[in-house]
N, C-alpha and C positions, 0 to 999 in steps of 0.2 A: 388978068390971069385966067387962063383957060382951066376947064375942069380937070384936064389931064395933068397939067402942071401943079394945080392945087392938090390933087390926090397924091402926086409924087412927093411933094414937099411934106404934106401932113402925115402920110402913111408909110413913107419909105425913108426920106432924109431925116425928118425930125426924130423919129424913134432911134435911128442910128446915132445921131448926134448926142442925144440924151444918154444912150447906152455907153458911148465912148467917154463922156464926161463922168458918169457914175463909176465905171470900171477903172478909169485912170485915177480918180480921187480915192477909191477904195484901196487899190494896190499901193498907191503912194503913202497914204495915211497909215495903213497897216505896216508897211515897211519901216516908216519912221518910229512907230510904236515898238515893233520887234527890235530894232536897233537900239532904241533907248532902254527898254525894260530888260532886254537880255544883255545889255552893255557890250554889244559887239557890232562894229560898223560894217561887217562883212555879211550879215544875215539879211534875209528878206522874207517875203511872205511864204516862201516854200519851205522854210526851215522846220516847221512842225508837222509836215506831212499832209497839210490840207490840200494842196494842189495835186499831189499824187493820188490822194483818196478821191478827189473829184474827177480826175482823169480816168481812174479805174471805173468809177460809177458810170461815167458817160460811155466808155467803151463797152461796158457790160450791157447797157441799155441799147446801144447801137447794134449789138450782137443779136438782139431779139426783136427790136422794133426800130422804126425810123421816125417816130413821133418826137418832134422837138421838145414838147412839154415834158414827156417822160424822160428824155435824155437829160434835160436841165434838172428835173426833180431828182433823178438818180445821182447826178453829179453832186448836187447840193447835199443829198442824204449821206453819201459815202464820205464827202468832205467833212460833214458834221461828225460822222462816226470816227474819223481820224482824230478830230479834236478830242472827243470823249475818251478814246483809248489813251492818247498821250496824257491828258490831264488826270485820268483815273490812276494811271501808273505814277505820275508825278505827285499827285495828292497822297498816294499811299506811302511814298518814300520821301516825303518832305518838300516837294515842289521847288527844289533848288534849281538854279539856272542850268547847271550841268546835267541834271537828271532830265529836265524838260527837253533840252537840245538833243541829248543822246537818244532819248525815247522817240523824239520826232524824226531823227535820222533813220532809226530802225523801222518805224512805221512807214516812212516814205519808201524805204528799200523794199519792204514787204509788199506794199501796194504796187510798186514798179514791177515786181516779179509777177504779181497777179495780172497786171496790165500786159506784160509780155506773153503770159499764157493765153489771155483773151485774143491777142493779135495772132498768136500761133494757130488757134482753132478757127479764126474768122475766115470767111470766104474771101480768097485773094482777089476775086473779080468784082465783088460787090461791097461786102462789109468792111474789109480791111482798108480800102481807099477812104471810105467815110470816116473810119476811126482815125486814120492818119491825118486827114484834113482837119478834123476837129481838134486834134492835139496840137496842130500848128498854130491855132489861135485865130480868131477873127470875129467880127460882129456883123457880118453881112446878113445874118438871119434875124436881126433885131426887129421886133414888132411891138406894138403897144401892149399886148397882153403879157409880154415878157419884161417890158420896161418897168411897169408899175411895181412888181415885187422887188426888183433890183433897186429902184429909186427909194422905196420905203426903207429897205435895209441900209442904204447909203445915208439917208437923212437921219435915221435913228443912230447909226454908228458915229457919224460925224458929230451929232449933237452930244452924244455920250462923251466923246473924247474932248470936246470943247469944255464941257462941264467938269471933266476929271483932269484937266490939263495940269493942275498943281500937284495932284497925286502922281501923275505920270512923271513929273519932274523929280519927285521924291523917290520913285522906284528906280531912277537911274543912279541913285546913290547905293552904297553898300547896304546890306540888310541891317547891320547894326545902326548905321546912321539913319536909315529910313524909319526903323522901329523907334528910335529915340525921338523922332518927330511926331509920334503918336498915331501911326497908321499900322494896320494889320498887314504886314508885307505879303504873307502867303495868300490871304484872301484877295487883296487888292491886285496882286500880280495875276492871280487866276482869272478874275473877272475881266481885267483889261485885255489879257491875251486871248480869252475866249471871244470877246466882242470883235477884236481885230481879226481873228480866224474866221468868224462868221462873215465878215465883210469880204474876206478873200474867197470863201466858199461860194458866196452868192455871185461874185464876179467871175470866177472860173466856170461856174455852171452856165453862165451866159456867154462867155467869150472864149472858152478854152484856155490853154496855157499861154500866157503872155509874160515872158520873163523880163527881168532887168528894170522894169518900172519901179518896183518896190525897193530896188537896191540903189539905183542912180538918183532918183528924184529926191529922196530925203537928204542925200549928200549935197545936192545942188541947193535945196532949200536951206539947209544948215549953213552953207557958205554965205547965203544972202542975209538971213535973219538971225543966225546964231542958234544955240542949242535949246533955248527956252521953248518948251512945247506950247506955250501960249501964242507964240508967233510961228513956231515950226509947223504946227498942225494946219493952220490956214494956208501957209505958204505951200506946203506939200499938196494940199487939196487943189489949189490953183494951178500949180506947175504940172501935177500929174494929169489933171483933166485936160489942160492945154496940149501937153505932149502927146497923149493918146489920141486926141482929136486930130492933131496935125499928122500923126503917123497913119491914121485911118484915111485921111485925105490923100496922102502919098500912096498908100496901098491901092487906092481906087484908080489913081490917075497915072502912076509911073509907067505901068505896062498895060498892054491890051487886056490881060487877065489880072484879076486882083491878087496882090501879094499877101499871103497870110501875115497877120500882125506879129505873131511870134517870131517869124523869120526877120521881119523888118526891125523889130525891137532889138533882136540880137545883133544884127548888122550895125546898128547905130549905137546900142548900149555898150557893147564890149569895148570898142575904141574909146568911148567916153570914160568908162570905168578905168581903163588902162591909164588914161591921162590923169584922172583923179588919183589913182594909186601911185603913179610916179611923182605927182605933186606932193602927196603925203610923205613919200620917202625923202624927197628933197627937204621938206620942212624938218624932218627928224634927223637929217644928216646922213641918210643912207640906211641900208638894211642892218637890223640889230637882232 
C-alpha cells in the first residue's frame, strides 16, 4: 500500500465511515426512543425542535464564519438550547406528552422562521449557497477531530439506552400503568428524551439535516425483532448505521458530483414509508 493510499484510507475514508455509522445509529436509536416514549409511530428525531435549532445555529455561524468547528459548535449549542426550552416549558406545565410535542412543534417553527431570516440576509453569491448545501445534509467534511466528540456522544448515549431499556419499555405504557410499576414517569421521561435529543443534536451538528432515518429505521427494526426495546435498540443501531453507510456510498458514486444525503434519504425514505403506511392500513382493515 502506497503512502498516498494509506493517507486516503486513514484520514479521509475511515473518518467518513465512522461518522456515517455514528450518525445513522444516533438518528435511528433516537427515533425508536421518541416513537416509544411519545407513543406515536409517526414521530422522529425532529419532533422536539432539535434539528431546527441545530440548523439555525449552523446557518448563523456560516453567516459570520466558515470555520467547520465553529459551525458544528454553534449547531450543537442551538440544538441543545431547543431541548432546554422545550423541557423547561414542559417541566413547568407537567411534562405530559401533549405539552412536549406541541412545545416542540412551536420551538421548531420559531427556529425555522429565524433560519428563514438568516437566509434572507445572507449573501446570495457566497453565504447562502453554503447554508443551503449544509442544510441538505452530508458527511463529506468528516475528519478525525470531529469524529471523536461524535463517537463519544454515540457511545455514551447507546450505553445509556441499553442500560435503561426496561425503563423505556415501561414508559411506552400509560402514565398510570408505568407509575404502578414503581418508576417516576415524569423524571424518567425527561432524562430519556434529553439523552435522545443530545444524540440528535450531535449528529445534526456533524452532518446537517438527514431526514427519514429516525422514522423509517425503527419501523423496520420493530418489524424484525418486535417492540421490546431490549432487542429494538440494538437492531435500530445496526440497521441505522448500515443504511446511512450505504446511502453515503451511493451519494459518492451515483453521479459525478456527490448527492447530498438529505436528498438521497428523502428519495428512498418517502417511498419506503408509503409502503409501510399502506401495509399498516391493510392490517387494520382500511382508514378509520
